[in-house]
PyMOL Python script that loads the backbone (N, CA, C, O; Angstrom):
from pymol import cmd

cmd.read_pdbstr("""\
ATOM      1  N   MET A   1      98.487 119.587 106.200  1.00  0.00           N
ATOM      2  CA  MET A   1      97.652 119.598 105.019  1.00  0.00           C
ATOM      3  C   MET A   1      97.254 121.026 104.661  1.00  0.00           C
ATOM      4  O   MET A   1      97.207 121.398 103.489  1.00  0.00           O
ATOM      5  N   ASP A   2      96.969 121.812 105.686  1.00  0.00           N
ATOM      6  CA  ASP A   2      96.580 123.195 105.411  1.00  0.00           C
ATOM      7  C   ASP A   2      97.717 123.992 104.796  1.00  0.00           C
ATOM      8  O   ASP A   2      97.471 124.887 103.988  1.00  0.00           O
ATOM      9  N   HIS A   3      98.961 123.685 105.162  1.00  0.00           N
ATOM     10  CA  HIS A   3     100.113 124.401 104.599  1.00  0.00           C
ATOM     11  C   HIS A   3     100.401 123.958 103.173  1.00  0.00           C
ATOM     12  O   HIS A   3     100.923 124.742 102.381  1.00  0.00           O
ATOM     13  N   ALA A   4     100.075 122.729 102.834  1.00  0.00           N
ATOM     14  CA  ALA A   4     100.380 122.215 101.501  1.00  0.00           C
ATOM     15  C   ALA A   4      99.390 122.691 100.454  1.00  0.00           C
ATOM     16  O   ALA A   4      99.736 122.778  99.276  1.00  0.00           O
ATOM     17  N   ARG A   5      98.178 122.999 100.854  1.00  0.00           N
ATOM     18  CA  ARG A   5      97.159 123.329  99.861  1.00  0.00           C
ATOM     19  C   ARG A   5      97.351 124.659  99.154  1.00  0.00           C
ATOM     20  O   ARG A   5      97.366 124.663  97.923  1.00  0.00           O
ATOM     21  N   PRO A   6      97.500 125.793  99.837  1.00  0.00           N
ATOM     22  CA  PRO A   6      97.518 127.062  99.095  1.00  0.00           C
ATOM     23  C   PRO A   6      98.736 127.232  98.190  1.00  0.00           C
ATOM     24  O   PRO A   6      98.584 127.510  97.001  1.00  0.00           O
ATOM     25  N   ALA A   7      99.917 127.070  98.726  1.00  0.00           N
ATOM     26  CA  ALA A   7     101.127 127.274  97.919  1.00  0.00           C
ATOM     27  C   ALA A   7     102.150 126.220  98.320  1.00  0.00           C
ATOM     28  O   ALA A   7     103.265 126.540  98.734  1.00  0.00           O
ATOM     29  N   GLY A   8     101.761 124.988  98.192  1.00  0.00           N
ATOM     30  CA  GLY A   8     102.620 123.886  98.609  1.00  0.00           C
ATOM     31  C   GLY A   8     103.805 123.689  97.692  1.00  0.00           C
ATOM     32  O   GLY A   8     104.002 124.442  96.738  1.00  0.00           O
ATOM     33  N   PRO A   9     104.603 122.656  97.991  1.00  0.00           N
ATOM     34  CA  PRO A   9     105.821 122.403  97.235  1.00  0.00           C
ATOM     35  C   PRO A   9     105.591 121.997  95.781  1.00  0.00           C
ATOM     36  O   PRO A   9     106.519 122.063  94.975  1.00  0.00           O
ATOM     37  N   GLY A  10     104.406 121.587  95.439  1.00  0.00           N
ATOM     38  CA  GLY A  10     104.145 121.218  94.051  1.00  0.00           C
ATOM     39  C   GLY A  10     102.710 120.772  93.872  1.00  0.00           C
ATOM     40  O   GLY A  10     101.983 120.579  94.847  1.00  0.00           O
ATOM     41  N   PRO A  11     102.302 120.607  92.617  1.00  0.00           N
ATOM     42  CA  PRO A  11     100.912 120.246  92.353  1.00  0.00           C
ATOM     43  C   PRO A  11     100.543 118.863  92.895  1.00  0.00           C
ATOM     44  O   PRO A  11      99.395 118.646  93.284  1.00  0.00           O
ATOM     45  N   ALA A  12     101.482 117.938  92.928  1.00  0.00           N
ATOM     46  CA  ALA A  12     101.181 116.597  93.423  1.00  0.00           C
ATOM     47  C   ALA A  12     100.867 116.630  94.917  1.00  0.00           C
ATOM     48  O   ALA A  12      99.934 115.966  95.369  1.00  0.00           O
ATOM     49  N   VAL A  13     101.633 117.393  95.679  1.00  0.00           N
ATOM     50  CA  VAL A  13     101.414 117.491  97.124  1.00  0.00           C
ATOM     51  C   VAL A  13     100.103 118.216  97.404  1.00  0.00           C
ATOM     52  O   VAL A  13      99.349 117.825  98.294  1.00  0.00           O
ATOM     53  N   ARG A  14      99.834 119.277  96.639  1.00  0.00           N
ATOM     54  CA  ARG A  14      98.564 119.999  96.811  1.00  0.00           C
ATOM     55  C   ARG A  14      97.386 119.092  96.513  1.00  0.00           C
ATOM     56  O   ARG A  14      96.396 119.102  97.243  1.00  0.00           O
ATOM     57  N   SER A  15      97.481 118.310  95.452  1.00  0.00           N
ATOM     58  CA  SER A  15      96.402 117.407  95.078  1.00  0.00           C
ATOM     59  C   SER A  15      96.195 116.338  96.152  1.00  0.00           C
ATOM     60  O   SER A  15      95.058 116.009  96.490  1.00  0.00           O
ATOM     61  N   PHE A  16      97.282 115.801  96.684  1.00  0.00           N
ATOM     62  CA  PHE A  16      97.186 114.796  97.742  1.00  0.00           C
ATOM     63  C   PHE A  16      96.521 115.381  98.989  1.00  0.00           C
ATOM     64  O   PHE A  16      95.637 114.753  99.572  1.00  0.00           O
ATOM     65  N   ALA A  17      96.939 116.568  99.394  1.00  0.00           N
ATOM     66  CA  ALA A  17      96.365 117.208 100.584  1.00  0.00           C
ATOM     67  C   ALA A  17      94.887 117.522 100.378  1.00  0.00           C
ATOM     68  O   ALA A  17      94.086 117.355 101.298  1.00  0.00           O
ATOM     69  N   THR A  18      94.526 117.968  99.201  1.00  0.00           N
ATOM     70  CA  THR A  18      93.129 118.266  98.907  1.00  0.00           C
ATOM     71  C   THR A  18      92.290 116.993  98.973  1.00  0.00           C
ATOM     72  O   THR A  18      91.182 117.004  99.507  1.00  0.00           O
ATOM     73  N   GLY A  19      92.819 115.893  98.429  1.00  0.00           N
ATOM     74  CA  GLY A  19      92.110 114.624  98.476  1.00  0.00           C
ATOM     75  C   GLY A  19      91.921 114.127  99.899  1.00  0.00           C
ATOM     76  O   GLY A  19      90.864 113.593 100.237  1.00  0.00           O
ATOM     77  N   LEU A  20      92.943 114.300 100.740  1.00  0.00           N
ATOM     78  CA  LEU A  20      92.818 113.903 102.144  1.00  0.00           C
ATOM     79  C   LEU A  20      91.744 114.714 102.851  1.00  0.00           C
ATOM     80  O   LEU A  20      90.949 114.167 103.615  1.00  0.00           O
ATOM     81  N   LEU A  21      91.718 116.004 102.600  1.00  0.00           N
ATOM     82  CA  LEU A  21      90.731 116.848 103.254  1.00  0.00           C
ATOM     83  C   LEU A  21      89.311 116.560 102.778  1.00  0.00           C
ATOM     84  O   LEU A  21      88.365 116.678 103.556  1.00  0.00           O
ATOM     85  N   GLN A  22      89.153 116.186 101.521  1.00  0.00           N
ATOM     86  CA  GLN A  22      87.819 115.887 101.004  1.00  0.00           C
ATOM     87  C   GLN A  22      87.232 114.641 101.665  1.00  0.00           C
ATOM     88  O   GLN A  22      86.015 114.532 101.815  1.00  0.00           O
ATOM     89  N   ASP A  23      88.092 113.705 102.059  1.00  0.00           N
ATOM     90  CA  ASP A  23      87.619 112.466 102.670  1.00  0.00           C
ATOM     91  C   ASP A  23      88.218 112.298 104.064  1.00  0.00           C
ATOM     92  O   ASP A  23      88.635 111.204 104.444  1.00  0.00           O
ATOM     93  N   LEU A  24      88.253 113.385 104.811  1.00  0.00           N
ATOM     94  CA  LEU A  24      88.919 113.410 106.107  1.00  0.00           C
ATOM     95  C   LEU A  24      88.298 112.431 107.103  1.00  0.00           C
ATOM     96  O   LEU A  24      89.022 111.820 107.889  1.00  0.00           O
ATOM     97  N   ASP A  25      86.982 112.270 107.086  1.00  0.00           N
ATOM     98  CA  ASP A  25      86.342 111.336 108.022  1.00  0.00           C
ATOM     99  C   ASP A  25      86.844 109.909 107.814  1.00  0.00           C
ATOM    100  O   ASP A  25      87.110 109.203 108.786  1.00  0.00           O
ATOM    101  N   ALA A  26      86.974 109.480 106.569  1.00  0.00           N
ATOM    102  CA  ALA A  26      87.452 108.129 106.283  1.00  0.00           C
ATOM    103  C   ALA A  26      88.920 107.980 106.676  1.00  0.00           C
ATOM    104  O   ALA A  26      89.322 106.929 107.176  1.00  0.00           O
ATOM    105  N   VAL A  27      89.715 109.012 106.457  1.00  0.00           N
ATOM    106  CA  VAL A  27      91.134 108.965 106.823  1.00  0.00           C
ATOM    107  C   VAL A  27      91.288 108.827 108.334  1.00  0.00           C
ATOM    108  O   VAL A  27      92.059 107.996 108.812  1.00  0.00           O
ATOM    109  N   VAL A  28      90.559 109.636 109.073  1.00  0.00           N
ATOM    110  CA  VAL A  28      90.631 109.574 110.537  1.00  0.00           C
ATOM    111  C   VAL A  28      90.143 108.216 111.030  1.00  0.00           C
ATOM    112  O   VAL A  28      90.758 107.639 111.927  1.00  0.00           O
ATOM    113  N   ALA A  29      89.066 107.693 110.474  1.00  0.00           N
ATOM    114  CA  ALA A  29      88.543 106.389 110.889  1.00  0.00           C
ATOM    115  C   ALA A  29      89.552 105.279 110.595  1.00  0.00           C
ATOM    116  O   ALA A  29      89.741 104.375 111.409  1.00  0.00           O
ATOM    117  N   GLY A  30      90.188 105.350 109.448  1.00  0.00           N
ATOM    118  CA  GLY A  30      91.175 104.334 109.088  1.00  0.00           C
ATOM    119  C   GLY A  30      92.387 104.331 109.988  1.00  0.00           C
ATOM    120  O   GLY A  30      93.004 103.287 110.200  1.00  0.00           O
ATOM    121  N   LEU A  31      92.733 105.486 110.519  1.00  0.00           N
ATOM    122  CA  LEU A  31      93.909 105.580 111.380  1.00  0.00           C
ATOM    123  C   LEU A  31      93.599 105.355 112.852  1.00  0.00           C
ATOM    124  O   LEU A  31      94.513 105.066 113.625  1.00  0.00           O
ATOM    125  N   THR A  32      92.352 105.478 113.263  1.00  0.00           N
ATOM    126  CA  THR A  32      92.047 105.404 114.686  1.00  0.00           C
ATOM    127  C   THR A  32      91.264 104.163 115.103  1.00  0.00           C
ATOM    128  O   THR A  32      91.369 103.751 116.258  1.00  0.00           O
ATOM    129  N   LEU A  33      90.488 103.552 114.216  1.00  0.00           N
ATOM    130  CA  LEU A  33      89.690 102.391 114.603  1.00  0.00           C
ATOM    131  C   LEU A  33      90.553 101.142 114.690  1.00  0.00           C
ATOM    132  O   LEU A  33      91.558 101.017 113.990  1.00  0.00           O
ATOM    133  N   SER A  34      90.153 100.225 115.553  1.00  0.00           N
ATOM    134  CA  SER A  34      90.962  99.036 115.794  1.00  0.00           C
ATOM    135  C   SER A  34      90.707  97.915 114.785  1.00  0.00           C
ATOM    136  O   SER A  34      91.457  96.940 114.757  1.00  0.00           O
ATOM    137  N   TYR A  35      89.681  98.030 113.968  1.00  0.00           N
ATOM    138  CA  TYR A  35      89.393  96.977 113.001  1.00  0.00           C
ATOM    139  C   TYR A  35      89.635  97.491 111.586  1.00  0.00           C
ATOM    140  O   TYR A  35      89.631  98.696 111.332  1.00  0.00           O
ATOM    141  N   SER A  36      89.848  96.541 110.669  1.00  0.00           N
ATOM    142  CA  SER A  36      90.088  96.925 109.285  1.00  0.00           C
ATOM    143  C   SER A  36      89.561  95.847 108.346  1.00  0.00           C
ATOM    144  O   SER A  36      89.131  94.783 108.791  1.00  0.00           O
ATOM    145  N   SER A  37      89.595  96.118 107.084  1.00  0.00           N
ATOM    146  CA  SER A  37      89.152  95.156 106.079  1.00  0.00           C
ATOM    147  C   SER A  37      90.352  94.487 105.422  1.00  0.00           C
ATOM    148  O   SER A  37      90.261  94.006 104.292  1.00  0.00           O
ATOM    149  N   GLY A  38      91.470  94.458 106.128  1.00  0.00           N
ATOM    150  CA  GLY A  38      92.695  93.882 105.573  1.00  0.00           C
ATOM    151  C   GLY A  38      92.562  92.426 105.192  1.00  0.00           C
ATOM    152  O   GLY A  38      93.064  92.014 104.147  1.00  0.00           O
ATOM    153  N   ALA A  39      91.890  91.631 106.026  1.00  0.00           N
ATOM    154  CA  ALA A  39      91.733  90.201 105.721  1.00  0.00           C
ATOM    155  C   ALA A  39      90.902  90.002 104.459  1.00  0.00           C
ATOM    156  O   ALA A  39      91.228  89.159 103.624  1.00  0.00           O
ATOM    157  N   VAL A  40      89.850  90.763 104.323  1.00  0.00           N
ATOM    158  CA  VAL A  40      88.998  90.656 103.132  1.00  0.00           C
ATOM    159  C   VAL A  40      89.787  91.067 101.891  1.00  0.00           C
ATOM    160  O   VAL A  40      89.705  90.406 100.856  1.00  0.00           O
ATOM    161  N   GLU A  41      90.541  92.143 101.991  1.00  0.00           N
ATOM    162  CA  GLU A  41      91.358  92.590 100.856  1.00  0.00           C
ATOM    163  C   GLU A  41      92.400  91.540 100.482  1.00  0.00           C
ATOM    164  O   GLU A  41      92.701  91.354  99.303  1.00  0.00           O
ATOM    165  N   GLY A  42      92.949  90.855 101.481  1.00  0.00           N
ATOM    166  CA  GLY A  42      93.929  89.803 101.208  1.00  0.00           C
ATOM    167  C   GLY A  42      93.320  88.648 100.443  1.00  0.00           C
ATOM    168  O   GLY A  42      93.920  88.144  99.494  1.00  0.00           O
ATOM    169  N   HIS A  43      92.124  88.221 100.849  1.00  0.00           N
ATOM    170  CA  HIS A  43      91.448  87.133 100.128  1.00  0.00           C
ATOM    171  C   HIS A  43      91.089  87.563  98.713  1.00  0.00           C
ATOM    172  O   HIS A  43      91.234  86.786  97.770  1.00  0.00           O
ATOM    173  N   ASN A  44      90.626  88.787  98.564  1.00  0.00           N
ATOM    174  CA  ASN A  44      90.284  89.310  97.246  1.00  0.00           C
ATOM    175  C   ASN A  44      91.516  89.328  96.341  1.00  0.00           C
ATOM    176  O   ASN A  44      91.437  88.963  95.168  1.00  0.00           O
ATOM    177  N   ASN A  45      92.645  89.753  96.890  1.00  0.00           N
ATOM    178  CA  ASN A  45      93.885  89.801  96.123  1.00  0.00           C
ATOM    179  C   ASN A  45      94.310  88.397  95.691  1.00  0.00           C
ATOM    180  O   ASN A  45      94.757  88.202  94.561  1.00  0.00           O
ATOM    181  N   LYS A  46      94.170  87.419  96.592  1.00  0.00           N
ATOM    182  CA  LYS A  46      94.549  86.037  96.280  1.00  0.00           C
ATOM    183  C   LYS A  46      93.682  85.481  95.153  1.00  0.00           C
ATOM    184  O   LYS A  46      94.191  84.828  94.242  1.00  0.00           O
ATOM    185  N   ILE A  47      92.371  85.738  95.211  1.00  0.00           N
ATOM    186  CA  ILE A  47      91.465  85.242  94.175  1.00  0.00           C
ATOM    187  C   ILE A  47      91.785  85.885  92.830  1.00  0.00           C
ATOM    188  O   ILE A  47      91.772  85.212  91.800  1.00  0.00           O
ATOM    189  N   LYS A  48      92.069  87.171  92.837  1.00  0.00           N
ATOM    190  CA  LYS A  48      92.409  87.850  91.576  1.00  0.00           C
ATOM    191  C   LYS A  48      93.704  87.307  90.995  1.00  0.00           C
ATOM    192  O   LYS A  48      93.829  87.182  89.776  1.00  0.00           O
ATOM    193  N   MET A  49      94.678  86.980  91.856  1.00  0.00           N
ATOM    194  CA  MET A  49      95.946  86.431  91.376  1.00  0.00           C
ATOM    195  C   MET A  49      95.710  85.070  90.712  1.00  0.00           C
ATOM    196  O   MET A  49      96.250  84.798  89.639  1.00  0.00           O
ATOM    197  N   ILE A  50      94.910  84.224  91.349  1.00  0.00           N
ATOM    198  CA  ILE A  50      94.608  82.916  90.770  1.00  0.00           C
ATOM    199  C   ILE A  50      93.877  83.082  89.445  1.00  0.00           C
ATOM    200  O   ILE A  50      94.154  82.363  88.485  1.00  0.00           O
ATOM    201  N   LYS A  51      92.950  84.022  89.392  1.00  0.00           N
ATOM    202  CA  LYS A  51      92.195  84.276  88.162  1.00  0.00           C
ATOM    203  C   LYS A  51      93.129  84.726  87.029  1.00  0.00           C
ATOM    204  O   LYS A  51      92.978  84.290  85.887  1.00  0.00           O
ATOM    205  N   ARG A  52      94.094  85.599  87.349  1.00  0.00           N
ATOM    206  CA  ARG A  52      95.049  86.044  86.323  1.00  0.00           C
ATOM    207  C   ARG A  52      95.930  84.896  85.852  1.00  0.00           C
ATOM    208  O   ARG A  52      96.231  84.800  84.663  1.00  0.00           O
ATOM    209  N   GLN A  53      96.349  84.020  86.771  1.00  0.00           N
ATOM    210  CA  GLN A  53      97.188  82.887  86.397  1.00  0.00           C
ATOM    211  C   GLN A  53      96.446  81.931  85.469  1.00  0.00           C
ATOM    212  O   GLN A  53      97.065  81.287  84.622  1.00  0.00           O
ATOM    213  N   MET A  54      95.136  81.833  85.621  1.00  0.00           N
ATOM    214  CA  MET A  54      94.343  80.875  84.859  1.00  0.00           C
ATOM    215  C   MET A  54      93.735  81.473  83.593  1.00  0.00           C
ATOM    216  O   MET A  54      92.926  80.815  82.938  1.00  0.00           O
ATOM    217  N   PHE A  55      94.094  82.675  83.241  1.00  0.00           N
ATOM    218  CA  PHE A  55      93.484  83.330  82.085  1.00  0.00           C
ATOM    219  C   PHE A  55      93.605  82.448  80.848  1.00  0.00           C
ATOM    220  O   PHE A  55      94.705  82.044  80.472  1.00  0.00           O
ATOM    221  N   GLY A  56      92.466  82.152  80.215  1.00  0.00           N
ATOM    222  CA  GLY A  56      92.450  81.371  78.987  1.00  0.00           C
ATOM    223  C   GLY A  56      92.419  79.869  79.203  1.00  0.00           C
ATOM    224  O   GLY A  56      92.369  79.120  78.227  1.00  0.00           O
ATOM    225  N   ARG A  57      92.446  79.403  80.434  1.00  0.00           N
ATOM    226  CA  ARG A  57      92.446  77.971  80.715  1.00  0.00           C
ATOM    227  C   ARG A  57      91.078  77.539  81.243  1.00  0.00           C
ATOM    228  O   ARG A  57      90.411  78.276  81.970  1.00  0.00           O
ATOM    229  N   ALA A  58      90.686  76.345  80.863  1.00  0.00           N
ATOM    230  CA  ALA A  58      89.513  75.655  81.392  1.00  0.00           C
ATOM    231  C   ALA A  58      88.329  76.586  81.596  1.00  0.00           C
ATOM    232  O   ALA A  58      88.013  77.394  80.723  1.00  0.00           O
ATOM    233  N   GLY A  59      87.682  76.476  82.732  1.00  0.00           N
ATOM    234  CA  GLY A  59      86.487  77.271  82.966  1.00  0.00           C
ATOM    235  C   GLY A  59      86.306  77.571  84.433  1.00  0.00           C
ATOM    236  O   GLY A  59      87.239  77.489  85.232  1.00  0.00           O
ATOM    237  N   PHE A  60      85.076  77.921  84.765  1.00  0.00           N
ATOM    238  CA  PHE A  60      84.774  78.340  86.120  1.00  0.00           C
ATOM    239  C   PHE A  60      84.962  77.213  87.131  1.00  0.00           C
ATOM    240  O   PHE A  60      85.372  77.460  88.266  1.00  0.00           O
ATOM    241  N   ASP A  61      84.663  75.972  86.724  1.00  0.00           N
ATOM    242  CA  ASP A  61      84.780  74.850  87.671  1.00  0.00           C
ATOM    243  C   ASP A  61      86.206  74.696  88.182  1.00  0.00           C
ATOM    244  O   ASP A  61      86.416  74.515  89.381  1.00  0.00           O
ATOM    245  N   LEU A  62      87.180  74.764  87.294  1.00  0.00           N
ATOM    246  CA  LEU A  62      88.573  74.646  87.720  1.00  0.00           C
ATOM    247  C   LEU A  62      88.995  75.848  88.559  1.00  0.00           C
ATOM    248  O   LEU A  62      89.712  75.697  89.548  1.00  0.00           O
ATOM    249  N   LEU A  63      88.557  77.028  88.170  1.00  0.00           N
ATOM    250  CA  LEU A  63      88.864  78.224  88.966  1.00  0.00           C
ATOM    251  C   LEU A  63      88.294  78.082  90.374  1.00  0.00           C
ATOM    252  O   LEU A  63      88.971  78.399  91.352  1.00  0.00           O
ATOM    253  N   ARG A  64      87.066  77.612  90.481  1.00  0.00           N
ATOM    254  CA  ARG A  64      86.435  77.422  91.788  1.00  0.00           C
ATOM    255  C   ARG A  64      87.231  76.441  92.646  1.00  0.00           C
ATOM    256  O   ARG A  64      87.452  76.692  93.831  1.00  0.00           O
ATOM    257  N   LYS A  65      87.661  75.332  92.059  1.00  0.00           N
ATOM    258  CA  LYS A  65      88.441  74.339  92.801  1.00  0.00           C
ATOM    259  C   LYS A  65      89.758  74.928  93.289  1.00  0.00           C
ATOM    260  O   LYS A  65      90.160  74.692  94.428  1.00  0.00           O
ATOM    261  N   ARG A  66      90.428  75.689  92.437  1.00  0.00           N
ATOM    262  CA  ARG A  66      91.714  76.271  92.829  1.00  0.00           C
ATOM    263  C   ARG A  66      91.543  77.299  93.941  1.00  0.00           C
ATOM    264  O   ARG A  66      92.368  77.374  94.852  1.00  0.00           O
ATOM    265  N   VAL A  67      90.471  78.093  93.870  1.00  0.00           N
ATOM    266  CA  VAL A  67      90.220  79.103  94.919  1.00  0.00           C
ATOM    267  C   VAL A  67      89.923  78.397  96.234  1.00  0.00           C
ATOM    268  O   VAL A  67      90.436  78.801  97.277  1.00  0.00           O
ATOM    269  N   LEU A  68      89.106  77.352  96.205  1.00  0.00           N
ATOM    270  CA  LEU A  68      88.762  76.652  97.433  1.00  0.00           C
ATOM    271  C   LEU A  68      89.979  75.946  98.035  1.00  0.00           C
ATOM    272  O   LEU A  68      90.114  75.887  99.258  1.00  0.00           O
ATOM    273  N   LEU A  69      90.859  75.412  97.195  1.00  0.00           N
ATOM    274  CA  LEU A  69      92.043  74.742  97.710  1.00  0.00           C
ATOM    275  C   LEU A  69      93.097  75.714  98.220  1.00  0.00           C
ATOM    276  O   LEU A  69      93.919  75.359  99.065  1.00  0.00           O
ATOM    277  N   ALA A  70      93.072  76.939  97.705  1.00  0.00           N
ATOM    278  CA  ALA A  70      94.062  77.940  98.131  1.00  0.00           C
ATOM    279  C   ALA A  70      93.720  78.538  99.495  1.00  0.00           C
ATOM    280  O   ALA A  70      94.594  79.083 100.170  1.00  0.00           O
ATOM    281  N   ALA A  71      92.477  78.441  99.895  1.00  0.00           N
ATOM    282  CA  ALA A  71      92.041  79.065 101.151  1.00  0.00           C
ATOM    283  C   ALA A  71      92.525  78.359 102.371  1.00  0.00           C
ATOM    284  O   ALA A  71      92.229  78.783 103.488  1.00  0.00           O
TER     285      ALA A  71
END
""", "prot")
cmd.dss("prot")
cmd.show_as("cartoon", "prot")
cmd.util.cbc("prot")
cmd.orient("prot")
């Protein structure tokens, strides 16, 4: 990361390295801790997919039933 920042291969790589360094504690924690929020993100993604599929149909009651049945 230190080599990419001053005169790296391009602006995209420099920007990526700078972003990693700005949030280095979170990056290190994400790579070293044994737990993650992957399961929560998966459920969130599933609910959003169902919501997109139902756009313009019925109402909240049907959406709630579909989310509960999908779990």
